[in-house]
C-alpha positions as CSV (number, residue, x, y, z in Angstrom):
1,G,-35.4,1.1,-2.8
2,L,-33.0,-0.3,-0.4
3,A,-30.1,2.2,0.3
4,V,-26.6,0.8,-0.6
5,T,-23.3,2.2,0.7
6,I,-20.3,1.8,-1.1
7,Y,-17.0,1.9,0.4
8,R,-14.0,1.9,-1.8
9,L,-10.7,1.0,-0.1
10,G,-6.9,1.8,-1.2
11,E,-4.5,-0.4,-0.3
12,V,-5.3,-1.6,3.4
13,G,-1.7,-1.8,5.3
14,P,-0.6,-3.2,8.2
15,S,-2.4,-3.0,11.8
16,S,-1.3,0.9,13.5
17,V,-1.6,-1.2,16.5
18,T,0.1,-4.3,16.1
19,G,2.4,-3.7,12.7
20,V,0.9,-7.0,11.0
21,P,0.7,-6.6,7.5
22,H,-2.0,-8.2,5.0
23,S,0.0,-11.4,3.9
24,K,-1.2,-11.1,0.4
25,S,-1.2,-7.1,-0.3
26,F,0.8,-6.3,-3.5
27,L,2.7,-3.9,-1.4
28,N,3.7,-6.5,1.5
29,F,4.7,-8.7,-1.6
30,L,6.9,-5.8,-3.0
31,L,8.6,-5.1,0.1
32,I,8.9,-8.7,1.1
33,G,10.3,-9.0,-2.5
34,C,12.9,-6.0,-2.0
35,M,14.2,-7.4,1.4
36,Q,14.6,-10.6,-0.4
37,L,16.4,-9.7,-2.9
38,G,18.5,-7.1,-1.2
39,M,17.6,-4.6,-3.8
40,Y,14.5,-2.0,-4.6
41,P,13.8,-0.7,-7.8
42,T,14.4,3.0,-7.9
43,S,10.8,4.5,-8.3
44,S,8.8,7.7,-7.2
45,F,5.4,6.2,-7.3
46,S,3.6,6.8,-4.2
47,F,0.6,4.8,-2.9
48,D,-2.2,4.4,-0.1
49,W,-1.6,2.6,2.9
50,T,-4.1,2.7,5.4
51,P,-3.8,0.6,8.3
52,V,-6.4,-2.2,8.5
53,N,-7.8,-1.2,12.0
54,A,-8.7,2.3,10.8
55,V,-10.5,1.1,7.5
56,A,-12.5,-1.4,9.8
57,N,-13.4,1.2,12.7
58,A,-14.5,3.8,9.7
59,I,-16.5,1.6,8.4
60,A,-17.7,0.0,11.8
61,Y,-18.7,3.4,13.1
62,C,-20.8,4.3,9.5
63,I,-22.6,1.2,10.2
64,I,-23.3,1.1,13.9
65,N,-24.3,4.7,13.8
66,D,-26.2,4.4,10.6
67,I,-24.3,7.0,8.9
68,A,-24.1,7.9,5.0
69,A,-26.6,5.0,3.9
70,G,-26.7,5.3,0.3
71,E,-23.4,7.4,-0.4
72,T,-20.2,6.2,-1.7
73,F,-16.8,7.0,0.5
74,H,-13.3,6.4,-0.8
75,V,-11.8,5.0,2.6
76,M,-8.1,6.1,2.4
77,Q,-5.5,8.4,3.7
78,Q,-6.2,12.0,2.5
79,R,-2.3,12.0,1.0
80,S,-0.2,9.3,-0.6
81,L,2.6,7.8,0.6
82,S,6.2,7.7,-0.7
83,F,7.6,4.2,-1.8
84,G,10.8,6.3,-1.1
85,L,9.7,6.7,2.5
86,V,9.1,3.6,3.5
87,I,12.5,2.0,1.9
88,D,14.1,4.8,3.8
89,C,12.3,3.4,6.9
90,L,13.2,-0.2,6.1
91,L,17.1,1.4,5.4
92,E,17.1,3.1,9.0
93,A,15.7,-0.4,10.4
94,G,18.7,-1.9,9.6
95,I,17.9,-3.5,6.3
96,R,20.6,-3.7,3.7
97,M,19.3,-3.3,0.2
98,R,20.7,-1.5,-2.8
99,D,19.0,1.1,-5.3
100,V,18.9,-0.5,-8.7
101,S,16.6,0.3,-12.0
102,Y,13.3,-1.4,-12.5
103,E,14.9,-3.6,-15.3
104,E,17.6,-4.9,-12.7
105,F,15.1,-5.5,-10.0
106,W,12.9,-7.5,-12.3
107,S,15.6,-9.4,-13.8
108,R,16.8,-10.6,-10.6
109,L,13.6,-11.5,-9.5
110,D,12.5,-13.5,-12.6
111,E,15.9,-15.3,-12.2
112,S,15.5,-15.9,-8.6
113,V,12.0,-17.5,-9.4
114,R,13.5,-19.6,-12.5
115,C,16.0,-21.0,-10.3
116,R,13.5,-21.7,-7.7
117,A,15.8,-20.1,-5.3
118,G,12.9,-17.6,-4.6
119,S,10.2,-18.0,-2.1
120,S,6.2,-18.3,-3.1
121,E,6.2,-14.3,-2.3
122,L,8.7,-13.5,-5.2
123,T,6.7,-16.3,-7.3
124,L,3.4,-14.2,-7.0
125,L,5.2,-10.6,-7.2
126,R,6.8,-11.7,-10.5
127,A,3.4,-12.6,-11.6
128,L,1.9,-9.6,-10.6
129,L,4.9,-7.2,-12.1
130,P,5.0,-6.7,-15.9
131,R,8.1,-7.5,-17.2
132,P,10.0,-4.3,-18.0
133,S,10.1,-2.1,-21.2
134,K,11.6,1.0,-22.3
135,A,8.1,2.8,-22.1
136,H,7.1,1.4,-18.5
137,G,9.1,1.4,-15.6
138,L,7.7,0.6,-11.9
139,T,6.7,4.2,-11.7
140,T,4.0,3.9,-14.7
141,T,3.0,0.6,-13.7
142,L,2.1,1.3,-10.4
143,I,0.1,4.9,-10.5
144,D,-1.0,6.4,-7.3
145,A,-5.0,5.4,-7.6
146,Q,-5.8,8.1,-5.0
147,K,-5.3,10.5,-8.3
148,F,-8.5,8.9,-9.6
149,Y,-11.0,8.7,-6.2
150,C,-12.4,11.9,-4.5
151,R,-11.3,12.1,-0.9
152,A,-13.4,14.9,-0.1
153,R,-16.3,13.0,0.9
154,F,-14.6,10.8,3.2
155,A,-12.7,13.8,4.8
156,Q,-16.2,15.7,5.5
157,L,-17.3,12.2,7.2
158,L,-14.1,12.0,9.5
159,K,-14.5,15.7,10.5
160,R,-18.3,15.1,11.7
161,S,-17.7,11.9,13.5
162,T,-15.7,10.5,16.4
163,I,-13.9,8.0,14.0
164,S,-9.9,7.9,14.9
165,F,-8.4,7.4,11.4
166,P,-4.5,8.3,11.8
167,E,-2.6,10.0,9.1
168,L,0.5,8.0,8.3
169,D,3.6,10.1,8.6
170,E,7.3,9.2,9.0
171,L,6.9,8.2,12.8
172,T,3.6,6.3,12.3
173,L,5.3,4.6,9.2
174,S,8.5,3.6,11.4
175,H,6.2,1.4,13.6
176,L,4.6,-0.3,10.8
177,V,8.0,-1.3,8.9
């Protein structure tokens, strides 16, 4: 039979070289929305934000070196990144935003889209975010998908290869936002 290798990607983030983000990424829409509205929702959610060049390098290395045929890899950071850390970096960079509830954030987003004052990014963000309810805030809406994937196999691949795969920390993140 034909050996098939599956690469499951997390949220692909900006290049760690250029800082250019994926323009259609959900997190890109969320961060643009926060900056345009001048507010961000209080949330403790975490996410994967693996730089696109790291994802591309890892997959290309496996293909070129004929490594891991027939296996499944979750190509993502070994630890999640906090939304709060990203917001802190934006605030430190001089972006003015205030902390609000998810309900207030969604209401302002909805108002901007309804009065046609919002950009296309805000329109798409509103389509992606659920209406707030008592039971579901942003944290329960945006669960950390990494909790559901085993990263051990990909970590082992990184250890036995020469793949350069940056871990995102506060310093690296400050270059991306």
